[in-house]
VEXMI-436672 format. One line per 5 residues: number of its first residue (from 1); their letters; for each residue x, y, z of N, C-alpha, C, CB. Coordinates in steps of 0.02 Angstrom, whole numbers, plus 32768, in hexadecimal, padded with zeros to 4 digits. Each point is the difference from the previous one (the first is absolute). Glycine has a CB too. Example, Ala and Ser with C-alpha at 12.3 -4.5 7.8 and 13.67 -1.06 7.14 Angstrom:
// residues 2
1> AS> 8294 7EE4 8186 7FD3 803B 8000 802D 803C 8000 7FA1 7FC5 803E  804D 8070 7F9E 802A 803B 8003 7FD9 8037 8025 803B 7FE0 7F94
//
This chain:
// residues 172
1> XXXXX> 802B 7FC7 8000 7FD5 8039 8000 802E 803D 8000 7FA1 7FC2 803C  8047 806F 7F9E 802C 803A 7FFA 7FF0 8032 8035 800A 7FED 7F87  8022 8043 807A 7FFB 8034 8032 7FBF 8026 7FF8 807C 8008 8004  7F72 8003 7FC0 7FC2 8025 7FF4 7FC4 7FD9 8019 8034 8036 7F9B  7FCF 7F89 805E 7FC8 7FD7 8017 7FFC 8001 804C 800C 7FB6 7F9A
6> XXXXX> 8030 804A 8087 8000 8003 8048 7FE5 8042 8019 8060 7FB2 8003  7FB4 8084 7FDB 7FE8 8043 8014 7FB5 8002 7FF6 8070 8036 7FE1  7F79 7FB1 7FE8 7FB9 8001 7FF1 7FDA 7FD6 8032 8019 8011 7F86  8002 7FB4 808A 7FDF 7FD5 8030 8000 8021 8045 8024 7F9A 7FBE  8012 8086 8055 8002 8023 8040 7FD0 803A 7FFF 8078 7FDE 8010
11> XXXXX> 7F85 8045 7FB8 7FD1 8038 7FFB 7FB8 7FE8 8004 8053 803F 7FBA  7F9E 7F89 8028 7FBC 7FE4 8002 7FEF 7FEB 8047 800B 7FD8 7F88  8027 8009 8099 7FF5 7FEB 8045 7FF3 803D 802C 8049 7F9A 7FEE  7FE0 809A 8009 7FF7 803D 8028 7FBB 801E 7FF3 807C 8015 7FFE  7F73 7FEE 7FC3 7FBF 801E 7FEE 7FC7 7FD6 801E 8031 802F 7F95
16> XXXXX> 7FD4 7F8F 8067 7FCD 7FD3 801C 7FFE 8009 804C 8011 7FAD 7FA2  802A 8058 807C 8003 800A 8048 7FDF 8042 8013 806A 7FBB 8006  7FA5 807A 7FD5 7FE3 8041 800E 7FB4 7FFE 7FF7 806A 8038 7FDB  7F7F 7FA7 7FEF 7FB8 7FFA 7FF5 7FE0 7FD9 8039 8012 8004 7F83  800C 7FC6 8092 7FE4 7FD8 8037 8002 8026 8042 8026 7F98 7FC5
21> XXXXX> 800F 808F 8046 8002 802A 803D 7FC8 8034 7FFE 807E 7FEF 8009  7F78 802F 7FBD 7FCB 8033 7FF8 7FBC 7FE0 800B 8048 8040 7FAF  7FAF 7F84 8033 7FC1 7FDC 800A 7FF6 7FEF 804A 8008 7FD1 7F8B  802C 8017 8095 7FFD 7FEE 8047 7FEF 803D 802A 8053 7FA3 7FED  7FCE 8095 8002 7FF2 803E 8025 7FB7 8016 7FF5 8079 8023 7FF5
26> XXXXX> 7F6E 7FD6 7FCE 7FBA 8012 7FF2 7FD1 7FD2 8026 8021 802A 7F8D  7FEF 7F96 8074 7FD6 7FD0 8025 8002 8011 804B 8016 7FA6 7FA9  8026 806A 8071 8007 8011 8047 7FD7 803F 8010 8073 7FCC 8002  7F92 8067 7FD3 7FD9 803E 800B 7FB4 7FF2 7FFD 805F 8044 7FCF  7F8D 7F94 8001 7FB9 7FEE 7FF9 7FE9 7FD8 803E 800B 7FFF 7F81
31> XXXXX> 801F 7FD3 8096 7FEF 7FD9 803B 7FFB 802D 803E 8039 7F9B 7FCE  7FF6 8096 8037 7FFE 802F 8038 7FBF 8029 7FFD 807F 8005 8002  7F70 8015 7FC2 7FC3 8027 7FF8 7FC3 7FD6 8012 8036 8045 7FA6  7FC9 7F7C 8043 7FC8 7FD3 800F 7FFC 7FF2 804B 800B 7FCB 7F8D  802D 802A 8093 8002 7FF3 8048 7FE7 803E 8026 8060 7FAF 7FF1
36> XXXXX> 7FB6 808C 7FF9 7FEA 803E 8020 7FB5 800A 7FF6 8071 8033 7FED  7F76 7FBC 7FD7 7FB8 8006 7FF2 7FD9 7FCF 802B 8019 8025 7F8A  7FFE 7F9D 807C 7FDF 7FCE 802A 7FFF 8018 8048 8024 7FA3 7FB2  8015 8077 8066 8004 801A 8045 7FCF 803A 8009 8079 7FDC 8008  7F86 8052 7FC9 7FD3 803A 8004 7FB8 7FE9 7FFF 8056 8049 7FC7
41> XXXXX> 7F99 7F89 800C 7FBB 7FE6 7FFD 7FEE 7FDC 8041 800A 7FF3 7F84  8025 7FE6 8098 7FF4 7FDD 803F 7FF3 8031 8039 8048 7FA2 7FD8  7FE0 8093 802A 7FF7 8033 8035 7FBC 8022 7FF8 807C 8012 8006  7F72 7FFE 7FBC 7FC0 8021 7FF4 7FC6 7FD2 8014 8033 8044 7FA2  7FD3 7F7C 804B 7FCC 7FD0 8012 7FFC 7FF8 804C 8011 7FC4 7F93
46> XXXXX> 8028 8038 808E 8001 7FF9 8049 7FE2 803E 8021 8067 7FB8 7FF8  7FA9 8083 7FED 7FE3 803E 801C 7FB5 8000 7FF7 806A 803F 7FE7  7F7E 7FA9 7FDF 7FB8 7FFC 7FF4 7FDF 7FCF 8030 8014 801B 7F88  800C 7FAC 8083 7FE4 7FCF 802E 7FFF 801B 8048 802A 7FA4 7FB6  800B 807E 805D 8002 801E 8043 7FC9 8034 8007 807D 7FEB 8007
51> XXXXX> 7F7B 803F 7FC6 7FCC 8034 8003 7FBB 7FE1 8003 804B 804E 7FBF  7FAA 7F7E 8019 7FBE 7FDF 8000 7FF3 7FE0 8044 800A 7FEB 7F85  8028 7FF3 8097 7FF6 7FE0 8041 7FF7 8034 8037 8045 7F9F 7FD9  7FDE 8099 8021 7FF8 8036 8031 7FB9 801C 7FFC 807B 801B 7FF7  7F6B 7FEE 7FCC 7FBC 8019 7FF8 7FCD 7FD0 801E 8023 803D 7F98
56> XXXXX> 7FE7 7F82 805D 7FD4 7FCD 801C 8005 8001 804C 800C 7FB9 7F98  8030 804C 8083 800A 8001 8049 7FDE 803E 801E 806D 7FC1 7FF3  7F9A 8078 7FEC 7FDF 803C 8019 7FB5 7FF9 7FFE 8061 8044 7FD8  7F84 7F9F 7FF2 7FB8 7FF6 7FFB 7FE7 7FD1 8037 8006 8013 7F84  8020 7FB8 8089 7FEE 7FD2 8035 8004 8021 8045 8029 7FA0 7FBA
61> XXXXX> 8009 808A 804F 8007 8024 8040 7FC5 8030 800A 807E 7FF7 7FF8  7F6F 802C 7FD2 7FC6 802D 8004 7FC0 7FD9 8011 8037 804E 7FAD  7FC0 7F79 8032 7FC6 7FD6 800D 8000 7FE8 8048 7FFE 7FDD 7F88  803B 800D 808F 8005 7FE8 8046 7FF1 8039 8031 8055 7FAA 7FDC  7FC5 8091 8014 7FF3 803A 802C 7FB6 8010 8002 8072 802D 7FE5
66> XXXXX> 7F6C 7FD1 7FE1 7FB8 800E 7FFF 7FDA 7FCB 8027 800C 8039 7F90  8008 7F88 8068 7FDF 7FCA 8025 800A 8008 804B 8011 7FB3 7F9E  802B 805E 8076 800E 800A 8048 7FD8 803B 801B 8074 7FD2 7FF1  7F88 8063 7FE7 7FDA 803C 8015 7FB6 7FEE 8006 8054 804C 7FC9  7F91 7F8F 8007 7FBA 7FEC 8002 7FF2 7FD3 803C 7FFA 8009 7F83
71> XXXXX> 8034 7FCA 808A 7FF8 7FD3 803A 8003 8029 8042 8034 7FA1 7FBE  7FFA 808E 8045 8005 802A 803C 7FC0 8029 800A 807E 8005 7FF2  7F68 8016 7FD6 7FC1 8026 8004 7FC7 7FD4 8019 8027 804B 7FA3  7FD5 7F78 8041 7FCB 7FD2 8014 8007 7FEE 804A 7FFB 7FD2 7F8B  8042 8021 808C 800B 7FEF 8046 7FEF 803B 802D 805A 7FAF 7FDF
76> XXXXX> 7FB8 808D 800B 7FF0 803C 8027 7FB5 800A 8004 806D 8035 7FDE  7F72 7FC1 7FE9 7FB6 8008 7FFE 7FDF 7FCC 802E 8007 802D 7F8A  8012 7F95 8074 7FE4 7FCC 802B 800B 8011 8049 8015 7FAB 7FA7  8024 8071 8069 800E 8015 8045 7FD0 8037 8016 8079 7FE0 7FF2  7F7E 8051 7FE2 7FD2 8037 8010 7FB9 7FE6 8008 8048 8051 7FC0
81> XXXXX> 7FA1 7F85 8012 7FBC 7FE4 8005 7FF9 7FD6 803F 7FF7 8000 7F82  803C 7FDA 808F 7FFD 7FD9 803E 7FFB 802C 803D 8043 7FA7 7FC8  7FE4 808F 8038 7FFD 802F 8039 7FBB 8022 8004 807D 8013 7FF6  7F69 8000 7FD0 7FBE 8020 7FFF 7FCB 7FD0 8019 8024 8048 7F9F  7FE0 7F79 804B 7FD0 7FCE 8015 8004 7FF5 804B 8007 7FC9 7F90
86> XXXXX> 8036 8035 808A 8009 7FF6 8048 7FE3 803B 8027 8068 7FBD 7FEA  7FA6 807F 7FFF 7FE6 803C 8022 7FB4 7FFF 7FFE 8067 8042 7FE2  7F7C 7FB0 7FE4 7FB8 7FFF 7FFA 7FE1 7FC9 802C 800A 802C 7F8A  8015 7F99 8075 7FE6 7FC9 802B 8003 8013 8049 8025 7FAD 7FAB  8012 8072 8069 8005 8015 8046 7FCD 8036 8012 807A 7FE4 7FFD
91> XXXXX> 7F7A 804A 7FD4 7FCF 8034 800C 7FBA 7FE2 8005 8048 8053 7FC2  7FA7 7F7F 8011 7FBE 7FE0 8003 7FF9 7FD9 8041 7FFD 7FF7 7F82  8037 7FE5 8092 7FFE 7FDB 803F 7FF6 8030 803B 804A 7FA6 7FCF  7FD7 8093 802F 7FF9 8031 8037 7FB8 801C 8001 807B 801E 7FF7  7F69 7FF0 7FCE 7FBB 8019 7FFD 7FD0 7FCB 801A 801C 8049 7F9D
96> XXXXX> 7FED 7F79 804E 7FD4 7FCA 8017 8006 7FF7 804C 800B 7FC6 7F8F  8032 803E 808B 8009 7FF9 8049 7FDE 803A 8025 806E 7FC4 7FEC  7F99 8078 7FF9 7FE0 803A 8020 7FB4 7FFA 7FFE 8061 8048 7FE0  7F84 7FA1 7FE7 7FB8 7FF8 7FF9 7FE7 7FC9 802E 8006 8028 7F89  8022 7FA4 8081 7FEB 7FCA 802D 7FF9 8019 8048 803A 7FAD 7FB5
101> XXXXX> 7FE7 808A 805B 7FFC 801D 8044 7FC2 802D 8009 807D 7FFA 8006  7F61 8016 7FC3 7FC7 802E 8004 7FC9 7FEA 8030 8019 801F 7F8C  7FD6 7FA1 8078 7FCA 7FED 802F 800E 8015 8048 7FE7 7FA1 7FB5  8057 8067 805D 8011 8016 8044 7FFF 804C 8008 8044 7F99 800D  7FB4 808B 7FBD 8001 8049 8001 7FBC 801B 8016 8057 8002 7FA4
106> XXXXX> 7FA7 8031 8087 7FC0 801A 8018 7FD4 801D 7FC6 8039 801B 806E  7FE5 7FF7 7F5B 7FD9 801B 7FC8 7FE4 7FCA 7FD2 8048 8066 8004  7FC6 7F5B 800C 7FEC 7FC8 7FD5 7FB4 7FFD 7FFA 8067 7FC2 8021  7F75 8045 8016 7FB6 7FFD 7FFF 7FE4 8036 7FD2 7FFF 7FD1 8076  801E 806A 7F8D 7FE9 8036 7FD4 800C 7FED 7FB7 8019 8056 805B
111> XXXXX> 8020 7F8B 7F96 8010 7FE9 7FBC 7FCB 7FCD 7FEA 807B 8014 8013  7F73 7FBD 8018 7FCD 7FCE 7FEE 7FBE 8021 7FF1 803A 7FAC 8046  7FB2 8087 7FE1 7FC1 8024 7FF4 8001 8023 7FBD 7FF1 800F 807B  8049 8010 7F74 8006 8022 7FC0 7FFC 7FCF 7FC6 8047 8058 8036  7FDA 7F6E 7FD1 7FFE 7FCC 7FCC 7FB9 7FE5 7FF8 8078 7FE2 8018
116> XXXXX> 7F66 8011 801F 7FBB 7FE6 7FFE 7FD2 8034 7FDF 8015 7FBB 8068  7FF3 8085 7FA8 7FD6 8034 7FE1 800D 8003 7FB5 8001 8042 806B  803C 7FB9 7F81 8011 8000 7FB8 7FE0 7FC4 7FDE 806D 803C 8018  7F98 7F89 8008 7FE3 7FC3 7FE3 7FB5 8007 7FF9 805C 7FBC 8032  7F82 805E 7FFF 7FB7 8008 7FFD 7FED 8030 7FC7 7FF7 7FEB 807D
121> XXXXX> 802F 804C 7F7D 7FF1 8030 7FCB 800A 7FE0 7FBB 8023 805F 804C  800E 7F78 7FAC 800E 7FE2 7FBE 7FD2 7FC5 7FF1 8077 8023 800D  7F79 7FB6 8026 7FDA 7FC2 7FF4 7FB5 8006 800B 8066 7FC4 8020  7F82 8072 7FFD 7FB9 8008 8010 7FD2 7FF3 7FC4 8021 8052 8058  7FF1 7FC7 7F6C 7FD4 7FF1 7FC7 7FF9 7FB5 7FF1 8021 806E 7FD0
126> XXXXX> 800D 7F69 8049 7FFE 7FB8 7FF4 7FD6 7FDB 8032 806F 8009 7FCE  7F75 8017 8064 7FD7 7FDF 8032 801B 800D 8046 7FE1 7FA8 7FAD  800B 802D 8081 8015 8006 8045 804B 7FF1 8005 7F8D 7FE0 8029  8097 804D 7FFA 8048 7FF9 8006 8010 7FDD 8041 8013 8069 7FBD  8015 7F60 803E 8017 7FDD 803C 804B 800D 8007 7FA4 7FA7 7FF6
131> XXXXX> 8070 8067 8046 8046 800F 800F 801A 7FCA 802F 7FEF 807E 7FF0  804A 7F62 7FFD 801E 7FCE 802C 804A 8010 8009 7FAC 7FA8 7FD9  806E 804C 8063 8047 800D 800C 802B 7FD0 7FD5 7FE5 8028 8077  8053 7FF2 7F72 8030 7FD7 7FDB 8032 7FE4 8032 7FF3 8046 7F95  8024 7F7D 805F 802D 7FDF 802F 8042 8025 800B 7FCD 7F96 7FDE
136> XXXXX> 804B 808E 7FEF 8041 8022 8005 7FF7 8049 8014 802F 7FB2 7FAB  7F96 8061 806A 7FF1 8046 800F 7FD9 801E 7FC7 8067 800A 8047  7F72 8029 7FC8 7FD6 801E 7FCD 7FBD 7FDD 7FFD 8066 8021 7FBF  7F79 7FE3 8008 7FBE 7FE1 7FFA 7FF2 7FEE 7FB7 7FD7 8040 8064  7FF3 7F99 7F92 7FE8 7FEE 7FBE 7FB6 8012 7FFF 8055 7FA2 7FF0
141> XXXXX> 7F96 8083 7FDC 7FBB 8015 7FFA 7FE0 7FDC 7FC4 801A 8072 8034  7FA4 7F78 7FD5 7FDD 7FDD 7FCB 7FB9 801B 7FFB 8047 7F99 8011  7FA3 806A 7FB0 7FBA 8011 7FF2 7FEC 7FD9 7FC2 8009 8076 8035  7FCE 7F57 7FD4 7FED 7FD6 7FC8 803F 7FDD 7FE5 7F9F 804C 7FE3  806C 7FBB 7FDB 803A 7FE0 7FE1 803E 802D 8000 7FB2 7FBE 7FB8
146> XXXXX> 8047 807E 8063 8037 8030 8002 8025 7FFB 8043 7FC2 804D 7FB2  807F 7FBE 804C 8026 8001 803E 803D 802E 7FF8 7FD9 7F8B 801D  803D 8090 801B 803D 8028 8002 802A 7FE6 8039 7FC6 8068 7FD0  807A 7F89 801F 802F 7FE6 8032 8026 803C 801D 800B 7F90 7FC4  7FE3 8082 807B 8023 8035 8023 8030 7FE3 8034 7F9D 804D 7FEE
151> XXXXX> 8079 7F75 8007 8031 7FE4 802F 8040 8029 7FFC 7FCE 7F8A 7FF5  8057 8076 8041 803D 8029 8001 8032 7FE9 7FCA 7FEF 8013 807B  801D 7FAC 7F7A 802E 7FED 7FC9 7FE7 8018 7FBC 8021 7F9C 8044  7F9D 8060 7FB0 7FE4 8018 7FC0 800A 804B 7FF8 7FAA 7FA3 8002  804E 8082 8035 800A 8048 7FFF 8049 8010 7FEE 7FA4 8010 8056
156> XXXXX> 808B 7FCB 7FC8 8047 800A 7FF1 800D 7FF2 7FB6 801F 7FE0 8077  7FC5 7FE8 7F70 800A 7FEF 7FB9 7FE5 8036 7FD2 7FF9 7F86 801D  7FCB 8094 7FF2 7FE4 8036 7FD7 802B 803F 8003 7F8D 7FD1 8013  808B 803E 8028 8029 803C 8008 8041 7FF8 7FD8 7FCF 8014 8073  8050 7FB1 7F90 803E 7FF4 7FDA 7FF3 8003 7FB5 802C 7FBA 805F
161> XXXXX> 7F9C 8029 7F8B 7FEF 8003 7FB9 7FF6 8048 7FE9 7FCA 7F8E 8008  8015 8099 8022 7FF3 8046 7FEF 8041 8029 7FFE 7F8D 7FF6 8035  80A3 7FF4 7FF3 803F 8025 8004 8036 7FE4 7FD2 7FE4 801C 8075  800B 7FB4 7F60 8033 7FDE 7FD7 802A 8031 7FD8 7FB4 7F9E 7FF8  802D 8094 7FE8 8027 802F 7FD8 802D 802B 802D 7FA4 8002 7FA9
166> XXXXX> 8043 8010 8092 8029 8027 802F 803C 7FD6 8018 7F9A 8042 8024  8059 7F7F 7FEB 8037 7FD4 8016 8032 7FF6 7FC8 7FB2 7FC6 8050  8035 8033 7F73 802E 7FF9 7FC7 8029 8040 7FF8 7FB1 7FB0 7FC6  8031 8089 8047 8022 8040 7FFA 803A 8008 8031 7F95 802F 7FD9  806A 7FAB 805D 8037 8004 8030 8042 7FEC 7FE1 7FAF 7FE7 805B
171> XX> 804F 7FF0 7F71 803E 7FE6 7FE2 8016 802A 7FC4 7FDF 7F8F 8025  7FFC 80A4 7FCA 8011 8029 7FC5 8031 8036 8013 7F91 7FE9 7FCE
//
């Protein structure tokens, strides 16, 4: 082989080597760009997932807070209603106890006369009015098929029914 052939062969080898180095460098740059793009896409996807999960967590926290607040309101309302019921029950019991003491009061006979007069005035058109003492105090008046219960417990019940709106107003 001649010198020219060796020079040409060396030149071809150098040129091939340079081309392959250039190709390798291009592949390396492309691989680096692709790796950077994959990393950037991964970070963006991770940020999106974190943001989505954060939004879901915040929504769940808000829901839990509303549920806790509603439960606290319901418990508070139940406590208030229980206290109101207790106060009302105690007041009714006190009224009933006080009324049960009326037969021992010196004005009790006058009360019975007033109740009997009222019964006669209301029932007289129905016929002869009969008045009988009630076992718990007070009296019961009858005329024909009509009757009026003036017993002390019935009087208390009527008074409480008449005062229902006033008693309800105590809680407003």
